N, C-alpha and C positions, 0 to 999 in steps of 0.2 A: 711347574711355576707359572703363575698367571702373568701374561705380558700386558704392559700398559698400552692401550690403544695409541697409535702414532699421532692421531689428531689431538689427543690430550696433551702431548708433548710439544705440539707446534706452538710457536710464539707469535703467530700472526692470526688475524681474524679471517673468517670465511669471506670470500669475495662475493658479496651480494649487492643488490641495489642500494641498500643502506650504506655499505662500504663506500660506494662511489659518491653518494650524496654527502657523506661526512668528509670525504677526501676533497671534494670541490669546495666545501665550506671552509675546511682547514687551510687550503691554499689561498682562498680569498682573504681569510683572516691574517694569513702570513703577510700579505701585501699591506693591509690596512694597519696592522699592529707594528710592523717594521717601520712603515712610514711615519706612524705616530711617534715612535721613539727618535728616529733619525731626523725628521722634519718638524713635526709639531712641537716636540720638546727641544729641538735644536741641538741634539747631541751629536749629530753627524753620522756618517756611515761607518767610520772606523770604530767609534765607541759603541754604536748600535751593534756592530758585528761582534765586538768583545762581549757585550751583555748576552746576546742571543746564543753565541757559541758556548758560553759558560752554561747556559740553560740546556743546550743540546748535550754537552758532555755529561751533565748530571743526570738527565733523563735517560740517555742511551745507556749509561753505565748501569742504572737501575734496571732497565729493560733487559740488557744482556745477562745480568747476574740473577735475574728472577728465574724461578724454576717452572713457571707456567705463564699462560697468557692472562694479562690483566688489561681489560679494555681501556680504562682511563690512562694508564701508563703508556700503552701503545700509541694512543692518539696524541698524548702529550709530546712524544718524540716526533710524531709527524708534524705537529704544529711547530716544534722547535726547528725542524729542518726547513720549513717554509719561511719562518721569520729570519733565520740566519742566512738562508739562501737568498732572500730578498736583499738584505743589507750587503752581503758579499758581492752579489751581482751588480748592485748599484755602485758600490765602491770601485769595482773594477771598471765598469762601463763609464762612469762619470768622473770620479776622483782621479783615477789613473789614466783616463782618456783613451781606453781601449776601444770604446764605442760598442754599440749594440751588436753589430755584425761580428766584430772581432771577439767580443765576449761570448756570443752564442757559439761561434766556431770552436773557440778554445774549450768551452765547457762541454760541448758535444764530443770533442775528441777525448777529453778526460773521462766522460761518462762511458764511451765505448771502450776505453782502455780498462776501466774498472770491471765492466761486464766481461771483457775478454779474459782478464786475469781470473775472475770468478769462474768462468766456464772452463778455463784451462786447469785450474786448481781442483775444482770440485766436480767437474764433469757435466754440470748443468747450472743454469741460472733460474731454474724453476722455483717458485715460491711454495711448492707443495709441501716441502719438508724443512721448514726453518726451525730445526731442533737442536742445533749445536751453536756454541758461541762463535766459532769460526765462520760458519755460514751466515749467521746473523750479522756479523761485522761487515761482510760483503753486502748483505741486504741493505743495511743502513747507510753504508758509504754510497751505494748506488742511488738510494733515495735522496741523500743530501745533494749529490751532483745533479740529479734529475730536477730537483726543485730549484736549484740555483740556475740551471740552464733555462728552466721555464720562465723565470723572471726576465732574463735577458731577451729570450725569444718573444715574450709577450710585449715587452717595451719596444722591441724592434718593429713588430707588426703594427702596434698601435701608433707609434710615433713616426718612424722613418718611412713606412709604407704609405702613410696618409689615410689609413683606414679608420683611425680613431679607436677609442676604447670599445665602443659598441660594435664596430665593424670587426675588430680583432676578436672579440668574444664570440661573435657569430662564426668566424672562420674556424676557431678552435672547437666550438660546439659541433660544427658540421663535420670536422675531422673525426671527432669522437663518435658521431653517428655512423660514419663509414667504418670505423673500427668495430663498433657493435654489430653492424651488418655482416662484416667479415667473420665475426665470432659465431653468429647464428647460422649463416648461410654458406660458409666456405669451410674448407678443411685446413685453413691456415693454422700454424702453430699457435696454440692458446697461450703459451709462454711469451711468444713474441707479441701477440696482441695485448696481453696484460701489460707489458712494459711500455708499449706504445700508448695505451690508454693512460697509464700512470704518469707518463711524461707529459702528455697533452693536457691533463687536468690542471697542471701547474700554470702554464701560460693562460689557460682559461680563467683560473682564479685570480691571476695577476691583473688581467684586463678587467675583470669584474670588480676587483678591489679598487682599481684606479677609476673605473666608471662611477663608483659610489662616491669617491672622496675628492676627485679632482675638481677644480673650479668650473663654473658654467662656460667660461670663455675657452676652456680646453676640452669641452665636450663631456664633462662629468656632471654629477648631481650635487657636488659641493657639500656633501655630508661630513660630519665630524669624523675624523679618523679614530679617535678614542671611543666615541659612542658606537660607531659602526663595529669596531672590534669587540666591544662588550656584547653587543646584540648577537653577533655571529658566534661568540664564545658560548653564550647561553643556548643558542640553537644547537651547537655541536654537543654540549652537555646533555640536552634533552634527547637528541638522537641516540647518543650512546646509552642513555638510561632506559629509553623506551623501545629500542629496536634490538633484536637478537644479536648478541656479540659473543659468538662462540669461536673457540680456536678451530681453525680449519685450513683449507687450502683453496687454490684456484680451481673452480669447477671444471671438470673435463680433463 
């Protein structure tokens, strides 16, 4: 009996340069689109969270029940986690008064808890073999918490630290460069480095999104949240369409 190659059963794309470009664009769009709904449309964080969480449930259900990797569906779930992550973090930090530090610490603890349960249950948190519904649920729960954490962390560095949106983006970009250097020049765990990079791209996208849309007085470019989101969405669509999007795993 012929065995189906494991890569063809994997439900996530190969981790290439295109993967990281789309991921950063998706996290940036998560910030601008979420703010467009909660602020520009004046729906608030609670209603925005309800809207985007519904979108997340629909897309992740389709993703988990699908039998193979579908690029547009996969990235739709990523965008869903970034948008709902933004409104959830903003609701907790601002509406509930937890604050950026409190929100970041709470979300980091929850993220580590999810990763710990995943590791204890499945024996590994590697993304090499996302081939079962159980593993995939751990995968998407981890991504949801990491993208929510990224929003709180990005806001903390941009606002409370005094670095501003541009300074915050530079800090997170520099951290990603260090992770990339560790990947190529050290023997550090590639699984650990993947999750570090995945988490860091979210606050980078959050600060970039704020940099684009916040008023000039706050250090931003004062661009429209809605038009910025549409332009980024078109960019993501083009990247998915014109770059290789094969089912695969983390290299190495």
